[in-house]
N, C-alpha and C positions, 0 to 999 in steps of 0.2 A: 348712212344713218340707220340706227337700229329701230325696229318697230316697238312702240311703247303701248299702243292700244290696238286691239284687233277684235272686230265684231264678226261673228260667223253665223249666218242664218238666224238673226235675232228677230223674233216677232213678239208683239204684245197684243193680247186679246182682252177686251173688257166685256164681260157678259157673253151672251151668245152671238150677238150680231156685230159688235163693234171691234174691228181690228185696227188698232192705232199704228202698229208697225207690221210690215210684211217682209219677211226674209231679208233683213237689212245686212249688208256685208260691206265692210271697208276696214282699212287699217290706217293708223296715223303714226308717223315717224317722230322720234324724239326731236323737240325743238320746232316742229311744224306749226304753222298758224293756219287753222282750217275753219272756214265759215260754213255753217249749215243754213241754207236759205230756203224759203218756201212760204206759202200763204198761211194765214192763221188757221189752226186746226189741222195742219199737215202732219203733225206728229213730232215736230222739232223738240219741244220740251220733254215729251215722253222719252224720246231717244236719248237726250242728254241725261235724264234722271235714271235711266236704266244703267248707264255707265257706272255710277257710284251707288247703285241699288237703292236710291230713294224711291224708285218704282221697280217692282220685280218684273223682269221680262218673262214671257210665257214659255219661250223656247229659244234655243241657240246658245252660243258661247260668247262671253265677253271677257277677253283676256287683257288684263292690265299688268304690264311689266312681267308677263309670263304666268300670271296667276288668274284662274277663272273666278271672276267676281261672283257669278251666279251661284257657285257651289261652295263658296267660302263660308266657314263658320264665323261666329261672332267676333272672336279675337282676331282672326285673319282679316275680316272685313274692316275692323277698326284700324288695323295697320294700313290697309289699302286706302281708306278714306283720309288718312293723314297726308297721303301723297297726292290727293286730288282736291284742290281748292275749288270752292263753288262761289260764283258771283251771281246774285239774283236781280231780277228786274226791279223789285221793290225793296232792295237793299237788305232787308231782314236784320236791321240793327235794333238794339235795345235802347229805346228813346231816352229813358231816364238816366242811362249811364253815360260817362264821358267818352269822347272819341277814343282815347287810348285804352280804356277798359273794353270797348267794343273790339278793338284790334286784338287785344290779348285773348279774347274768346277763341281766336283761331288756334290757341295752344291747348284747348280743352281735350282734344284727341290724344294728347300726351299725358294727361293728368288722371289721377284716381278721381272717382266721383266726389269724394270729400274735399280734396284739394281744389277741384273745380268749383264746388259750391261755396267754399270759403274764399275763393279768389286768390289763391296762393300762387304767386308768380315770382320767378327768380329775378334778380337784378339784371341778369343777362337778357332775359325775355323782355323786361321793360325797356332796356336800351335798344333792343332790336325793334320793338314797336315804335319807339321814338325815331329811330333811323328810317324806318319805312315811311312814317308820316312825313318826315323831312323830304324824302325822295319824291313823295306824291304831293308836295307843296302844301301840306296841312299842319306844319309845326305850330302855327299860331292858333290853330283850332284844337290842339291836343287835349285841353282840359274843359272844353265846352261840352255841354250835353248834346247828344246826337240829334235831338229834335230841333236844335238851333241852326242846323246846317242847311245849305241848299241841296237840291237833288244831286247835282254833280259832285258836290263835296261828300255827300253820303255814299255815293257809289265809289269814290276814291277810298273812303274808310273800308268799304266792302272789299276792295282790292287788297288793301293793306292787311286786313283780317285773313284773307286767303293766302297771302304771301308769307305770313309769319308761321304758317304750317310747314314751310320749306317744301312746297309741293313740286312734283314733277310735271303736273298738268293742271291747268285751270279750265273748269267748265263754266262758261258764261251764258246764262239763260236770258236772252234779250236784254243785255246790260244797258242799252241806250234807249229802250222803248219809251221810258218815262221822261226823257231829257230833251232839252231844246238843242238845235244844231251846234251851237258853240260848245256846250257841255259835252255833247256826244263826241265831238272831235277830240276834246281833251281826253276823254275816257279811252277812245280807240287808239289815240297816240300813245297813251301809257301802256295799254295792253300790248301793242306792237313792240314798243321799246323793251318791255319786260321779257317778251318772248325772245327778242334778238339778243339783249344784253345778258339775260340770266339763263338762256337756253331752255326756258320753260315752254312746254307744249301748250298751245291754246286751242280750245274747241269752243267756238262761239256761235250761238243762234242769233241770226239777224233777220229782220224783215226787209231791211233796206238793201237792195241790190247794189246800188252805187257804193255804199260803204264796204260791202263784201269785196267788190272788185278792187277797191283802192288798197285794202289792208291785207288781203289773204294771200297765202302761198297756194291755196287750193280751195275750191268751192264744191260743196256737196249740196245738190238740189233735191229737195224732198217734196213729194206731192202725194197726198192720201196715204201716207205711211210707207211709200216706196221711194227708193233712191232713183231719180230720173236723170241726174247729172253728177259726174264726179270727175273733175278735171281742173285745169288751171284757169284763172280769171281771164287770161289773155285769149283763151280759145272759145269762150262761151259765146254763142250766137243769139240773135234776137229770137230765132226759132226755139232754141233751147230754153230761153227765159219764158216763152209762151208755154212750153212743156211743163215748166215748174209752177208757173203762176196762173195758168189758164186765163180767164177773163180779166184778171187784175193786171195782166202783163202790159197792156197798151200804154197806160200812164207811166209805168216803170221804164219802158223802153224810150218813151219821149224824154224822160228825165235824163237818160244816159247820153242823149245827143247822138252824133253820128258814129262815134268810135266803135260801138258794138252792134250797130244796126244792120250789119251785113249778114 
């Protein structure tokens, strides 16, 4: 498998005293499903947002598909972002628009500013949006306003909006943090299926260890902006979970039962 994303010595400094990321290094292969876990404030969101330059890293290289995201000009960055779908914790939908209109917003990276403002989408794009909503079990909600949906349905709209970009990678920033366990399972099942069936690389921030263990090919553990674990879910130990979560780890390990308690 070829490497799609590579981070080399990436750091992020806020002001004089706050270092959100310290010398982060890892690479992700095409089609890999990678979960980034860690306590709140560990730097998971900052890390994810540095990848598509929603946040500017302070130093290091971020290579996506062979191109350095950090040094790319405006046109190049637009091209890169087309290939990186983003899924947000709070969905980021336009409430007054219909479900299908929200999905079509995923095509804005391919439009001129005017075409985007006027909502000019081709028949092919509309059919693709409808097809994605069908795959995600939302065909009956297609013409409803976004604010009429449940949280789980809104997140599925967010996934469809990311997929209509034809991305090579999905960045998912705590996609299940606002959802109940049933809706969370549905979202994670879809993300895993998308990764497997479409060959799309998935990089997902999660707070829940047990979810990361169940769905991921690989786990990256972050604590205070540093990577403290990078390996397979099968090999992570209770000790390493302590290393990632510190004082929060006790409850998390109890939740996992005996399987990883060695």
